[in-house]
CHARMM-style PDB file with segment names, atoms N, HN, CA, C and O in Angstrom:
ATOM      1  N   MET     1     112.089 101.881  78.195  1.00  0.00      PROA
ATOM      2  CA  MET     1     111.196 101.979  79.334  1.00  0.00      PROA
ATOM      3  C   MET     1     110.460 100.654  79.477  1.00  0.00      PROA
ATOM      4  O   MET     1     109.924 100.121  78.505  1.00  0.00      PROA
ATOM      5  N   LYS     2     110.440 100.136  80.681  1.00  0.00      PROA
ATOM      6  HN  LYS     2     110.875 100.569  81.471  1.00  0.00      PROA
ATOM      7  CA  LYS     2     109.738  98.898  80.960  1.00  0.00      PROA
ATOM      8  C   LYS     2     108.583  99.208  81.905  1.00  0.00      PROA
ATOM      9  O   LYS     2     108.762  99.893  82.912  1.00  0.00      PROA
ATOM     10  N   ALA     3     107.413  98.706  81.578  1.00  0.00      PROA
ATOM     11  HN  ALA     3     107.268  98.150  80.760  1.00  0.00      PROA
ATOM     12  CA  ALA     3     106.235  98.934  82.409  1.00  0.00      PROA
ATOM     13  C   ALA     3     105.690  97.602  82.895  1.00  0.00      PROA
ATOM     14  O   ALA     3     105.807  96.587  82.210  1.00  0.00      PROA
ATOM     15  N   GLU     4     105.091  97.611  84.082  1.00  0.00      PROA
ATOM     16  HN  GLU     4     104.995  98.436  84.639  1.00  0.00      PROA
ATOM     17  CA  GLU     4     104.474  96.417  84.652  1.00  0.00      PROA
ATOM     18  C   GLU     4     103.038  96.730  85.033  1.00  0.00      PROA
ATOM     19  O   GLU     4     102.734  97.819  85.518  1.00  0.00      PROA
ATOM     20  N   VAL     5     102.165  95.767  84.809  1.00  0.00      PROA
ATOM     21  HN  VAL     5     102.412  94.882  84.415  1.00  0.00      PROA
ATOM     22  CA  VAL     5     100.785  95.895  85.252  1.00  0.00      PROA
ATOM     23  C   VAL     5     100.708  95.260  86.631  1.00  0.00      PROA
ATOM     24  O   VAL     5     101.094  94.106  86.811  1.00  0.00      PROA
ATOM     25  N   PHE     6     100.212  96.013  87.600  1.00  0.00      PROA
ATOM     26  HN  PHE     6      99.898  96.952  87.453  1.00  0.00      PROA
ATOM     27  CA  PHE     6     100.089  95.544  88.973  1.00  0.00      PROA
ATOM     28  C   PHE     6      98.603  95.409  89.268  1.00  0.00      PROA
ATOM     29  O   PHE     6      97.901  96.404  89.448  1.00  0.00      PROA
ATOM     30  N   ASP     7      98.126  94.154  89.317  1.00  0.00      PROA
ATOM     31  HN  ASP     7      98.696  93.346  89.171  1.00  0.00      PROA
ATOM     32  CA  ASP     7      96.705  93.904  89.533  1.00  0.00      PROA
ATOM     33  C   ASP     7      96.499  93.132  90.831  1.00  0.00      PROA
ATOM     34  O   ASP     7      97.434  92.951  91.611  1.00  0.00      PROA
ATOM     35  N   GLU     8      95.267  92.677  91.058  1.00  0.00      PROA
ATOM     36  HN  GLU     8      94.507  92.823  90.424  1.00  0.00      PROA
ATOM     37  CA  GLU     8      94.927  91.977  92.302  1.00  0.00      PROA
ATOM     38  C   GLU     8      95.765  90.716  92.491  1.00  0.00      PROA
ATOM     39  O   GLU     8      96.183  90.411  93.608  1.00  0.00      PROA
ATOM     40  N   VAL     9      96.010  89.986  91.411  1.00  0.00      PROA
ATOM     41  HN  VAL     9      95.670  90.234  90.504  1.00  0.00      PROA
ATOM     42  CA  VAL     9      96.820  88.763  91.494  1.00  0.00      PROA
ATOM     43  C   VAL     9      98.255  89.115  91.884  1.00  0.00      PROA
ATOM     44  O   VAL     9      98.852  88.439  92.722  1.00  0.00      PROA
ATOM     45  N   SER    10      98.803  90.152  91.290  1.00  0.00      PROA
ATOM     46  HN  SER    10      98.318  90.701  90.610  1.00  0.00      PROA
ATOM     47  CA  SER    10     100.163  90.595  91.620  1.00  0.00      PROA
ATOM     48  C   SER    10     100.257  91.011  93.085  1.00  0.00      PROA
ATOM     49  O   SER    10     101.237  90.700  93.762  1.00  0.00      PROA
ATOM     50  N   ALA    11      99.243  91.711  93.569  1.00  0.00      PROA
ATOM     51  HN  ALA    11      98.447  91.965  93.019  1.00  0.00      PROA
ATOM     52  CA  ALA    11      99.225  92.149  94.965  1.00  0.00      PROA
ATOM     53  C   ALA    11      99.195  90.945  95.901  1.00  0.00      PROA
ATOM     54  O   ALA    11      99.912  90.917  96.901  1.00  0.00      PROA
ATOM     55  N   ARG    12      98.372  89.956  95.583  1.00  0.00      PROA
ATOM     56  HN  ARG    12      97.790  89.979  94.771  1.00  0.00      PROA
ATOM     57  CA  ARG    12      98.279  88.755  96.415  1.00  0.00      PROA
ATOM     58  C   ARG    12      99.605  87.991  96.415  1.00  0.00      PROA
ATOM     59  O   ARG    12     100.041  87.497  97.454  1.00  0.00      PROA
ATOM     60  N   MET    13     100.241  87.897  95.246  1.00  0.00      PROA
ATOM     61  HN  MET    13      99.887  88.298  94.402  1.00  0.00      PROA
ATOM     62  CA  MET    13     101.531  87.203  95.148  1.00  0.00      PROA
ATOM     63  C   MET    13     102.606  87.929  95.962  1.00  0.00      PROA
ATOM     64  O   MET    13     103.454  87.293  96.588  1.00  0.00      PROA
ATOM     65  N   GLU    14     102.565  89.249  95.948  1.00  0.00      PROA
ATOM     66  HN  GLU    14     101.876  89.766  95.439  1.00  0.00      PROA
ATOM     67  CA  GLU    14     103.516  90.044  96.719  1.00  0.00      PROA
ATOM     68  C   GLU    14     103.351  89.762  98.216  1.00  0.00      PROA
ATOM     69  O   GLU    14     104.339  89.612  98.934  1.00  0.00      PROA
ATOM     70  N   GLU    15     102.099  89.689  98.683  1.00  0.00      PROA
ATOM     71  HN  GLU    15     101.296  89.811  98.100  1.00  0.00      PROA
ATOM     72  CA  GLU    15     101.820  89.378 100.086  1.00  0.00      PROA
ATOM     73  C   GLU    15     102.295  87.975 100.441  1.00  0.00      PROA
ATOM     74  O   GLU    15     102.938  87.777 101.472  1.00  0.00      PROA
ATOM     75  N   GLU    16     101.977  86.996  99.587  1.00  0.00      PROA
ATOM     76  HN  GLU    16     101.455  87.156  98.749  1.00  0.00      PROA
ATOM     77  CA  GLU    16     102.348  85.606  99.853  1.00  0.00      PROA
ATOM     78  C   GLU    16     103.857  85.426  99.917  1.00  0.00      PROA
ATOM     79  O   GLU    16     104.355  84.637 100.720  1.00  0.00      PROA
ATOM     80  N   GLU    17     104.586  86.149  99.080  1.00  0.00      PROA
ATOM     81  HN  GLU    17     104.181  86.790  98.428  1.00  0.00      PROA
ATOM     82  CA  GLU    17     106.046  86.067  99.094  1.00  0.00      PROA
ATOM     83  C   GLU    17     106.601  86.561 100.432  1.00  0.00      PROA
ATOM     84  O   GLU    17     107.507  85.946 100.996  1.00  0.00      PROA
ATOM     85  N   LEU    18     106.056  87.672 100.939  1.00  0.00      PROA
ATOM     86  HN  LEU    18     105.320  88.171 100.481  1.00  0.00      PROA
ATOM     87  CA  LEU    18     106.507  88.181 102.231  1.00  0.00      PROA
ATOM     88  C   LEU    18     106.159  87.222 103.365  1.00  0.00      PROA
ATOM     89  O   LEU    18     106.951  87.037 104.289  1.00  0.00      PROA
ATOM     90  N   ILE    19     104.973  86.608 103.299  1.00  0.00      PROA
ATOM     91  HN  ILE    19     104.329  86.758 102.549  1.00  0.00      PROA
ATOM     92  CA  ILE    19     104.553  85.665 104.338  1.00  0.00      PROA
ATOM     93  C   ILE    19     105.442  84.428 104.327  1.00  0.00      PROA
ATOM     94  O   ILE    19     105.751  83.883 105.387  1.00  0.00      PROA
ATOM     95  N   ARG    20     105.863  83.971 103.134  1.00  0.00      PROA
ATOM     96  HN  ARG    20     105.612  84.413 102.273  1.00  0.00      PROA
ATOM     97  CA  ARG    20     106.793  82.834 103.056  1.00  0.00      PROA
ATOM     98  C   ARG    20     108.123  83.172 103.725  1.00  0.00      PROA
ATOM     99  O   ARG    20     108.726  82.324 104.381  1.00  0.00      PROA
ATOM    100  N   LYS    21     108.576  84.409 103.556  1.00  0.00      PROA
ATOM    101  HN  LYS    21     108.085  85.098 103.022  1.00  0.00      PROA
ATOM    102  CA  LYS    21     109.838  84.834 104.156  1.00  0.00      PROA
ATOM    103  C   LYS    21     109.707  85.026 105.665  1.00  0.00      PROA
ATOM    104  O   LYS    21     110.645  84.745 106.411  1.00  0.00      PROA
ATOM    105  N   ASP    22     108.538  85.506 106.118  1.00  0.00      PROA
ATOM    106  HN  ASP    22     107.776  85.734 105.512  1.00  0.00      PROA
ATOM    107  CA  ASP    22     108.308  85.761 107.541  1.00  0.00      PROA
ATOM    108  C   ASP    22     106.872  85.376 107.895  1.00  0.00      PROA
ATOM    109  O   ASP    22     105.966  86.198 107.760  1.00  0.00      PROA
ATOM    110  N   PRO    23     106.650  84.134 108.350  1.00  0.00      PROA
ATOM    111  CA  PRO    23     105.299  83.649 108.655  1.00  0.00      PROA
ATOM    112  C   PRO    23     104.557  84.472 109.711  1.00  0.00      PROA
ATOM    113  O   PRO    23     103.334  84.377 109.806  1.00  0.00      PROA
ATOM    114  N   ARG    24     105.265  85.274 110.502  1.00  0.00      PROA
ATOM    115  HN  ARG    24     106.259  85.351 110.425  1.00  0.00      PROA
ATOM    116  CA  ARG    24     104.594  86.104 111.518  1.00  0.00      PROA
ATOM    117  C   ARG    24     103.720  87.182 110.882  1.00  0.00      PROA
ATOM    118  O   ARG    24     102.878  87.771 111.560  1.00  0.00      PROA
ATOM    119  N   LEU    25     103.908  87.448 109.592  1.00  0.00      PROA
ATOM    120  HN  LEU    25     104.592  86.970 109.041  1.00  0.00      PROA
ATOM    121  CA  LEU    25     103.126  88.476 108.898  1.00  0.00      PROA
ATOM    122  C   LEU    25     101.731  87.995 108.502  1.00  0.00      PROA
ATOM    123  O   LEU    25     100.887  88.799 108.108  1.00  0.00      PROA
ATOM    124  N   LYS    26     101.487  86.684 108.606  1.00  0.00      PROA
ATOM    125  HN  LYS    26     102.173  86.032 108.927  1.00  0.00      PROA
ATOM    126  CA  LYS    26     100.192  86.136 108.195  1.00  0.00      PROA
ATOM    127  C   LYS    26      99.070  86.770 109.015  1.00  0.00      PROA
ATOM    128  O   LYS    26      99.148  86.853 110.240  1.00  0.00      PROA
ATOM    129  N   GLY    27      98.029  87.213 108.315  1.00  0.00      PROA
ATOM    130  HN  GLY    27      97.966  87.145 107.319  1.00  0.00      PROA
ATOM    131  CA  GLY    27      96.878  87.829 108.965  1.00  0.00      PROA
ATOM    132  C   GLY    27      97.007  89.334 109.148  1.00  0.00      PROA
ATOM    133  O   GLY    27      96.072  89.980 109.620  1.00  0.00      PROA
ATOM    134  N   LYS    28      98.141  89.894 108.784  1.00  0.00      PROA
ATOM    135  HN  LYS    28      98.900  89.369 108.400  1.00  0.00      PROA
ATOM    136  CA  LYS    28      98.335  91.338 108.920  1.00  0.00      PROA
ATOM    137  C   LYS    28      97.906  92.044 107.636  1.00  0.00      PROA
ATOM    138  O   LYS    28      97.812  91.428 106.574  1.00  0.00      PROA
ATOM    139  N   SER    29      97.653  93.323 107.751  1.00  0.00      PROA
ATOM    140  HN  SER    29      97.729  93.823 108.614  1.00  0.00      PROA
ATOM    141  CA  SER    29      97.256  94.113 106.578  1.00  0.00      PROA
ATOM    142  C   SER    29      98.489  94.413 105.725  1.00  0.00      PROA
ATOM    143  O   SER    29      99.622  94.268 106.181  1.00  0.00      PROA
ATOM    144  N   ARG    30      98.254  94.828 104.494  1.00  0.00      PROA
ATOM    145  HN  ARG    30      97.333  94.945 104.123  1.00  0.00      PROA
ATOM    146  CA  ARG    30      99.362  95.191 103.598  1.00  0.00      PROA
ATOM    147  C   ARG    30     100.193  96.308 104.228  1.00  0.00      PROA
ATOM    148  O   ARG    30     101.421  96.306 104.139  1.00  0.00      PROA
ATOM    149  N   ASN    31      99.525  97.238 104.851  1.00  0.00      PROA
ATOM    150  HN  ASN    31      98.527  97.239 104.923  1.00  0.00      PROA
ATOM    151  CA  ASN    31     100.218  98.355 105.485  1.00  0.00      PROA
ATOM    152  C   ASN    31     101.112  97.867 106.620  1.00  0.00      PROA
ATOM    153  O   ASN    31     102.248  98.324 106.754  1.00  0.00      PROA
ATOM    154  N   GLU    32     100.615  96.950 107.432  1.00  0.00      PROA
ATOM    155  HN  GLU    32      99.693  96.579 107.323  1.00  0.00      PROA
ATOM    156  CA  GLU    32     101.401  96.392 108.531  1.00  0.00      PROA
ATOM    157  C   GLU    32     102.584  95.569 108.019  1.00  0.00      PROA
ATOM    158  O   GLU    32     103.588  95.422 108.717  1.00  0.00      PROA
ATOM    159  N   MET    33     102.467  95.034 106.801  1.00  0.00      PROA
ATOM    160  HN  MET    33     101.652  95.153 106.234  1.00  0.00      PROA
ATOM    161  CA  MET    33     103.564  94.274 106.189  1.00  0.00      PROA
ATOM    162  C   MET    33     104.613  95.195 105.573  1.00  0.00      PROA
ATOM    163  O   MET    33     105.678  94.735 105.161  1.00  0.00      PROA
ATOM    164  N   GLY    34     104.317  96.490 105.510  1.00  0.00      PROA
ATOM    165  HN  GLY    34     103.452  96.863 105.845  1.00  0.00      PROA
ATOM    166  CA  GLY    34     105.246  97.437 104.899  1.00  0.00      PROA
ATOM    167  C   GLY    34     104.993  97.645 103.418  1.00  0.00      PROA
ATOM    168  O   GLY    34     105.825  98.221 102.716  1.00  0.00      PROA
ATOM    169  N   LEU    35     103.838  97.174 102.937  1.00  0.00      PROA
ATOM    170  HN  LEU    35     103.162  96.706 103.507  1.00  0.00      PROA
ATOM    171  CA  LEU    35     103.471  97.323 101.529  1.00  0.00      PROA
ATOM    172  C   LEU    35     102.490  98.477 101.377  1.00  0.00      PROA
ATOM    173  O   LEU    35     101.801  98.848 102.328  1.00  0.00      PROA
ATOM    174  N   SER    36     102.433  99.036 100.185  1.00  0.00      PROA
ATOM    175  HN  SER    36     102.993  98.734  99.413  1.00  0.00      PROA
ATOM    176  CA  SER    36     101.448 100.088  99.929  1.00  0.00      PROA
ATOM    177  C   SER    36     100.069  99.452  99.752  1.00  0.00      PROA
ATOM    178  O   SER    36      99.955  98.303  99.326  1.00  0.00      PROA
ATOM    179  N   ASP    37      99.035 100.207 100.082  1.00  0.00      PROA
ATOM    180  HN  ASP    37      99.128 101.140 100.429  1.00  0.00      PROA
ATOM    181  CA  ASP    37      97.666  99.713  99.937  1.00  0.00      PROA
ATOM    182  C   ASP    37      97.367  99.429  98.471  1.00  0.00      PROA
ATOM    183  O   ASP    37      97.859 100.128  97.584  1.00  0.00      PROA
ATOM    184  N   PHE    38      96.554  98.398  98.217  1.00  0.00      PROA
ATOM    185  HN  PHE    38      96.155  97.830  98.937  1.00  0.00      PROA
ATOM    186  CA  PHE    38      96.139  98.072  96.853  1.00  0.00      PROA
ATOM    187  C   PHE    38      94.792  98.725  96.607  1.00  0.00      PROA
ATOM    188  O   PHE    38      93.810  98.412  97.279  1.00  0.00      PROA
ATOM    189  N   ASN    39      94.748  99.634  95.642  1.00  0.00      PROA
ATOM    190  HN  ASN    39      95.546  99.889  95.095  1.00  0.00      PROA
ATOM    191  CA  ASN    39      93.521 100.375  95.343  1.00  0.00      PROA
ATOM    192  C   ASN    39      93.013 100.128  93.938  1.00  0.00      PROA
ATOM    193  O   ASN    39      92.254 100.939  93.406  1.00  0.00      PROA
ATOM    194  N   GLY    40      93.414  99.030  93.328  1.00  0.00      PROA
ATOM    195  HN  GLY    40      94.031  98.371  93.760  1.00  0.00      PROA
ATOM    196  CA  GLY    40      92.981  98.718  91.978  1.00  0.00      PROA
ATOM    197  C   GLY    40      94.169  98.555  91.047  1.00  0.00      PROA
ATOM    198  O   GLY    40      95.308  98.848  91.409  1.00  0.00      PROA
ATOM    199  N   THR    41      93.885  98.088  89.853  1.00  0.00      PROA
ATOM    200  HN  THR    41      92.959  97.850  89.559  1.00  0.00      PROA
ATOM    201  CA  THR    41      94.919  97.817  88.863  1.00  0.00      PROA
ATOM    202  C   THR    41      95.609  99.109  88.426  1.00  0.00      PROA
ATOM    203  O   THR    41      94.955 100.109  88.130  1.00  0.00      PROA
ATOM    204  N   VAL    42      96.944  99.068  88.392  1.00  0.00      PROA
ATOM    205  HN  VAL    42      97.475  98.256  88.633  1.00  0.00      PROA
ATOM    206  CA  VAL    42      97.736 100.216  87.952  1.00  0.00      PROA
ATOM    207  C   VAL    42      98.859  99.731  87.037  1.00  0.00      PROA
ATOM    208  O   VAL    42      99.195  98.547  87.024  1.00  0.00      PROA
ATOM    209  N   ILE    43      99.422 100.644  86.289  1.00  0.00      PROA
ATOM    210  HN  ILE    43      99.149 101.606  86.300  1.00  0.00      PROA
ATOM    211  CA  ILE    43     100.605 100.374  85.474  1.00  0.00      PROA
ATOM    212  C   ILE    43     101.751 101.133  86.130  1.00  0.00      PROA
ATOM    213  O   ILE    43     101.670 102.343  86.342  1.00  0.00      PROA
ATOM    214  N   LYS    44     102.825 100.400  86.451  1.00  0.00      PROA
ATOM    215  HN  LYS    44     102.890  99.417  86.279  1.00  0.00      PROA
ATOM    216  CA  LYS    44     103.982 101.011  87.105  1.00  0.00      PROA
ATOM    217  C   LYS    44     105.164 100.999  86.151  1.00  0.00      PROA
ATOM    218  O   LYS    44     105.396 100.024  85.438  1.00  0.00      PROA
ATOM    219  N   SER    45     105.909 102.100  86.150  1.00  0.00      PROA
ATOM    220  HN  SER    45     105.721 102.893  86.730  1.00  0.00      PROA
ATOM    221  CA  SER    45     107.082 102.213  85.297  1.00  0.00      PROA
ATOM    222  C   SER    45     108.078 103.157  85.951  1.00  0.00      PROA
ATOM    223  O   SER    45     107.716 103.966  86.806  1.00  0.00      PROA
ATOM    224  N   VAL    46     109.329 103.049  85.544  1.00  0.00      PROA
ATOM    225  HN  VAL    46     109.623 102.392  84.850  1.00  0.00      PROA
ATOM    226  CA  VAL    46     110.363 103.974  86.000  1.00  0.00      PROA
ATOM    227  C   VAL    46     110.925 104.657  84.759  1.00  0.00      PROA
ATOM    228  O   VAL    46     111.372 103.998  83.820  1.00  0.00      PROA
ATOM    229  N   LEU    47     110.896 105.968  84.770  1.00  0.00      PROA
ATOM    230  HN  LEU    47     110.532 106.504  85.532  1.00  0.00      PROA
ATOM    231  CA  LEU    47     111.361 106.758  83.633  1.00  0.00      PROA
ATOM    232  C   LEU    47     112.338 107.809  84.154  1.00  0.00      PROA
ATOM    233  O   LEU    47     111.965 108.664  84.957  1.00  0.00      PROA
ATOM    234  N   ALA    48     113.567 107.743  83.703  1.00  0.00      PROA
ATOM    235  HN  ALA    48     113.869 107.048  83.051  1.00  0.00      PROA
ATOM    236  CA  ALA    48     114.615 108.682  84.123  1.00  0.00      PROA
ATOM    237  C   ALA    48     114.745 108.729  85.645  1.00  0.00      PROA
ATOM    238  O   ALA    48     114.974 109.796  86.215  1.00  0.00      PROA
ATOM    239  N   GLY    49     114.600 107.580  86.304  1.00  0.00      PROA
ATOM    240  HN  GLY    49     114.414 106.713  85.841  1.00  0.00      PROA
ATOM    241  CA  GLY    49     114.751 107.501  87.753  1.00  0.00      PROA
ATOM    242  C   GLY    49     113.510 107.868  88.541  1.00  0.00      PROA
ATOM    243  O   GLY    49     113.531 107.817  89.771  1.00  0.00      PROA
ATOM    244  N   LEU    50     112.441 108.234  87.876  1.00  0.00      PROA
ATOM    245  HN  LEU    50     112.424 108.275  86.877  1.00  0.00      PROA
ATOM    246  CA  LEU    50     111.194 108.587  88.557  1.00  0.00      PROA
ATOM    247  C   LEU    50     110.199 107.445  88.435  1.00  0.00      PROA
ATOM    248  O   LEU    50     109.964 106.934  87.340  1.00  0.00      PROA
ATOM    249  N   GLU    51     109.614 107.046  89.560  1.00  0.00      PROA
ATOM    250  HN  GLU    51     109.805 107.462  90.449  1.00  0.00      PROA
ATOM    251  CA  GLU    51     108.594 106.001  89.525  1.00  0.00      PROA
ATOM    252  C   GLU    51     107.272 106.629  89.103  1.00  0.00      PROA
ATOM    253  O   GLU    51     106.803 107.590  89.713  1.00  0.00      PROA
ATOM    254  N   ILE    52     106.682 106.074  88.058  1.00  0.00      PROA
ATOM    255  HN  ILE    52     107.063 105.293  87.563  1.00  0.00      PROA
ATOM    256  CA  ILE    52     105.421 106.589  87.518  1.00  0.00      PROA
ATOM    257  C   ILE    52     104.353 105.522  87.696  1.00  0.00      PROA
ATOM    258  O   ILE    52     104.565 104.359  87.352  1.00  0.00      PROA
ATOM    259  N   THR    53     103.206 105.916  88.232  1.00  0.00      PROA
ATOM    260  HN  THR    53     103.033 106.860  88.512  1.00  0.00      PROA
ATOM    261  CA  THR    53     102.083 105.006  88.404  1.00  0.00      PROA
ATOM    262  C   THR    53     100.891 105.582  87.661  1.00  0.00      PROA
ATOM    263  O   THR    53     100.486 106.721  87.895  1.00  0.00      PROA
ATOM    264  N   ILE    54     100.336 104.781  86.765  1.00  0.00      PROA
ATOM    265  HN  ILE    54     100.664 103.856  86.576  1.00  0.00      PROA
ATOM    266  CA  ILE    54      99.164 105.198  85.992  1.00  0.00      PROA
ATOM    267  C   ILE    54      97.986 104.367  86.461  1.00  0.00      PROA
ATOM    268  O   ILE    54      98.035 103.137  86.440  1.00  0.00      PROA
ATOM    269  N   SER    55      96.924 105.043  86.885  1.00  0.00      PROA
ATOM    270  HN  SER    55      96.883 106.042  86.902  1.00  0.00      PROA
ATOM    271  CA  SER    55      95.732 104.332  87.342  1.00  0.00      PROA
ATOM    272  C   SER    55      94.511 104.865  86.611  1.00  0.00      PROA
ATOM    273  O   SER    55      94.551 105.925  85.985  1.00  0.00      PROA
ATOM    274  N   ARG    56      93.449 104.124  86.701  1.00  0.00      PROA
ATOM    275  HN  ARG    56      93.417 103.264  87.209  1.00  0.00      PROA
ATOM    276  CA  ARG    56      92.204 104.535  86.060  1.00  0.00      PROA
ATOM    277  C   ARG    56      91.533 105.588  86.932  1.00  0.00      PROA
ATOM    278  O   ARG    56      91.294 105.352  88.117  1.00  0.00      PROA
ATOM    279  N   ALA    57      91.232 106.728  86.366  1.00  0.00      PROA
ATOM    280  HN  ALA    57      91.426 106.920  85.404  1.00  0.00      PROA
ATOM    281  CA  ALA    57      90.569 107.805  87.101  1.00  0.00      PROA
ATOM    282  C   ALA    57      89.108 107.869  86.686  1.00  0.00      PROA
ATOM    283  O   ALA    57      88.777 107.680  85.515  1.00  0.00      PROA
ATOM    284  N   HSD    58      88.250 108.134  87.635  1.00  0.00      PROA
ATOM    285  HN  HSD    58      88.518 108.288  88.586  1.00  0.00      PROA
ATOM    286  CA  HSD    58      86.814 108.233  87.344  1.00  0.00      PROA
ATOM    287  C   HSD    58      86.417 109.673  87.228  1.00  0.00      PROA
ATOM    288  OT1 HSD    58      85.248 109.973  86.986  1.00  0.00      PROA
TER     289      HSD     58
END
């Protein structure tokens, strides 16, 4: 099982990569770019074909 930490820096890099591919996306929201909203640091993993996201709960 491989897990990735998805934090604010990762989210920004994901946006910048899409903008490099399509400059018309600059200034648009993550949702308008086709990305999921960033709601804080999470750990993402795939286990037996299921995507698992672990986040901090209050």
